[in-house]
C-alpha positions in Angstrom: -41.6 20.9 37.8 -41.2 20.3 34.1 -38.9 23.3 33.8 -36.7 22.0 36.6 -36.4 18.5 35.0 -35.5 20.1 31.6 -32.8 22.3 33.2 -31.4 19.3 35.0 -31.3 17.3 31.8 -29.6 20.1 30.0 -27.1 20.4 32.8 -26.3 16.7 32.6 -25.8 16.9 28.9 -23.5 19.8 29.2 -21.6 18.1 32.0 -21.2 14.9 29.9 -20.0 16.9 26.9 -17.5 18.8 29.0 -16.2 15.6 30.5 -15.7 14.1 27.0 -13.9 17.2 25.8 -11.8 17.3 29.0 -10.6 13.7 28.7 -8.1 14.4 25.9 -4.7 12.8 25.8 -1.7 15.1 26.3 -0.9 16.9 23.1 -4.3 16.1 21.5 -6.7 18.7 20.3 -10.4 18.0 19.7 -11.5 18.6 16.1 -15.0 17.1 16.3 -17.1 14.6 18.2 -18.8 11.8 16.3 -22.2 11.2 17.9 -23.9 8.1 16.6 -27.4 9.5 17.3 -26.6 12.2 14.6 -25.6 9.7 12.0 -27.9 7.3 10.0 -27.0 3.8 11.2 -25.9 1.3 8.5 -28.3 -1.5 7.7 -28.6 -4.0 10.6 -27.1 -1.6 13.1 -28.8 0.3 15.9 -28.0 3.2 18.2 -28.0 1.9 21.7 -28.9 4.8 24.0 -26.8 4.9 27.2 -25.0 1.8 25.9 -21.8 2.4 27.8 -21.3 4.5 30.9 -24.4 6.6 30.1 -23.3 7.4 26.5 -24.8 6.3 23.2 -23.2 3.5 21.3 -23.5 2.0 17.8 -24.3 -1.7 17.9 -23.5 -3.7 14.7 -24.6 -7.4 14.5 -23.4 -9.2 11.4 -25.1 -12.6 11.3 -23.9 -14.0 8.0 -20.8 -16.2 7.8 -19.3 -14.2 5.0 -17.0 -11.2 4.7 -18.5 -7.7 5.0 -17.3 -4.1 4.8 -19.8 -1.9 6.6 -19.7 1.9 6.0 -20.2 3.5 9.4 -19.5 7.2 8.9 -17.9 9.8 6.6 -17.3 13.5 6.7 -16.0 16.0 4.2 -13.5 18.7 5.2 -13.5 17.8 8.9 -11.2 20.7 9.7 -8.0 18.8 10.6 -5.1 21.3 10.4 -2.1 19.1 11.2 -0.5 16.1 9.6 -1.2 13.9 12.5 -4.7 12.9 13.7 -6.7 10.0 15.0 -10.1 8.6 15.9 -10.4 7.7 19.5 -13.1 6.0 21.7 -14.0 2.6 23.1 -15.4 -0.6 21.7 -16.3 -4.2 22.6 -16.8 -7.2 20.3 -18.4 -10.6 20.7 -18.0 -13.9 18.8 -16.1 -12.2 15.9 -15.1 -14.8 13.3 -11.6 -14.6 11.9 -9.9 -11.2 11.9 -11.9 -8.0 11.7 -10.8 -4.4 12.0 -11.8 -0.8 11.9 -10.6 1.1 8.8 -10.3 4.7 7.9 -10.0 6.0 4.4 -8.3 9.3 4.2 -8.6 11.4 1.0 -6.4 14.3 0.0 -6.7 16.5 -3.0 -4.0 16.7 -5.7 -3.6 19.4 -8.2 -4.5 18.3 -11.8 -4.5 14.7 -10.6 -7.0 12.3 -8.9 -7.3 12.6 -5.2 -5.0 10.4 -3.1 -6.8 7.9 -0.9 -4.9 6.1 1.9 -6.1 3.8 4.6 -5.3 3.0 8.3 -6.5 -0.4 9.6 -6.5 -1.6 13.2 -4.6 -4.8 12.7 -2.1 -4.7 15.5 -1.9 -7.9 17.6 -3.0 -6.0 20.7 -3.7 -2.6 22.2 -6.0 0.3 21.1 -4.9 -0.2 17.5 -5.6 -3.9 17.8 -7.6 -6.2 15.5 -11.1 -7.6 16.3 -11.2 -11.3 16.9 -13.3 -13.5 19.2 -14.7 -11.7 22.2 -13.5 -8.7 24.2 -15.0 -6.5 26.9 -14.8 -2.7 26.5 -11.4 -1.4 25.6 -9.8 1.6 24.1 -9.7 2.1 20.3 -7.3 4.5 18.6 -6.9 4.7 14.9 -4.0 7.1 14.0 -3.0 8.5 10.7 0.3 10.1 9.6 -0.3 12.4 6.6 3.2 13.8 6.2 3.3 12.6 2.6 0.1 14.6 1.7 0.5 18.1 0.3 -3.0 19.3 1.0 -5.2 19.1 4.1 -7.5 16.2 4.7 -10.6 16.6 2.4 -12.6 13.5 3.4 -12.5 10.9 6.1 -14.4 7.6 6.1 -14.8 5.0 8.8 -15.6 1.3 8.0 -16.0 -1.9 9.9 -14.5 -4.9 8.1 -15.5 -8.4 9.2 -14.3 -11.8 7.9 -17.5 -13.4 9.0 -20.2 -13.2 11.7 -19.8 -11.1 14.8 -21.1 -8.3 17.0 -19.3 -5.0 17.5 -20.3 -2.1 19.7 -18.6 1.3 19.5 -18.9 4.4 21.6 -19.1 8.0 20.3 -15.7 8.9 18.8 -13.4 11.9 19.1 -11.4 13.1 16.1 -8.2 14.5 17.5 -5.2 16.2 15.9 -1.7 16.4 17.1 1.2 18.8 16.5 3.7 16.0 15.7 4.2 12.3 15.5 5.7 12.1 18.9 2.5 13.4 20.5 0.4 11.0 18.5 2.6 8.0 19.5 2.4 9.1 23.1 -1.4 9.1 22.9 -1.4 5.7 21.3 0.6 4.3 24.2 4.2 3.1 24.8 3.2 -0.5 23.9 2.2 0.6 20.4 5.2 2.6 19.5 5.6 0.9 16.1 1.9 1.5 15.1 2.7 5.0 13.8 5.4 3.5 11.5 2.8 1.0 10.2 0.4 3.9 9.4 3.2 5.8 7.7 4.0 2.8 5.5 0.3 2.6 4.6 0.2 6.1 3.2 3.5 5.8 1.4 2.4 2.5 -0.2 -0.8 4.1 -1.5 0.9 7.3 -2.6 3.6 5.2 -4.2 1.1 3.2 -6.1 -0.6 6.3 -7.3 2.7 7.8 -8.5 3.6 4.6 -10.3 0.1 4.5 -11.9 0.3 8.1 -13.1 3.9 7.6 -14.3 2.9 4.5 -16.1 0.0 6.3 -17.9 2.4 9.2 -18.9 4.9 6.7 -20.2 2.3 4.9 -22.3 1.0 8.1 -23.7 4.5 9.2 -24.7 5.1 5.8 -26.4 1.8 6.1 -28.3 2.7 9.7 -29.4 6.2 8.6 -30.5 4.8 5.7 -32.4 2.2 7.9 -34.2 5.0 10.4 -35.0 7.2 7.7 -36.6 4.3 6.4 -38.7 3.5 10.0 -39.8 7.2 10.4 -40.8 7.2 7.1 -42.7 4.1 8.1 -44.7 5.6 11.5 -45.5 8.9 9.9 -46.7 7.0 7.4 -48.9 5.0 10.2 -50.4 8.2 12.1 -51.2 9.7 9.0 -52.8 6.6 8.5 -54.9 7.1 12.0 -56.4 
């Protein structure tokens, strides 16, 4: 009897896993599944077993009326092999003050330079890339990223929940998907969100641009310092010659 129950449970788990893996958007390839039960929940959050359609969810309740950035998950070298990828799942939110959003930080190595870090934030007015405000029943969430500007593969991925004040957010297990090109990723995002990919591209270019400006500025300052020291050295040498 116990063996039969165990086998049935295992079959159900396998079936659920296969269903999740099968429900991929056209052009999307599964890189990994984020199961909240396998991740230590942040302070104040709990894993709600069978929270949505029989699957686990992460329930976050932020009761303080002040901004908060809550680290939900991070992974190193997730195995993304393309320039286009996204986190995908479902969420609901209740009584969220102001404007909140989900945020990914994407880190790429740079040779002989600090790693490049760029973000993608769900701040669209509507749709799966939409912001969190007020109350919403379960809806799709899709956080894309365009890494065409990066020279190296993704080295680290972080997921945060950012709230302007109090609010409750519940998130299902998530899929990390990769796409062969931007067109496939835009199609997965949906026709109503065609401009979202452009927003993400701007995000990485802004961050990369800032990094380039910073490095260029440091190099320029160093060159000015070296040139100034060289001039002072020359002046001292000339004064010494005049004194002779």
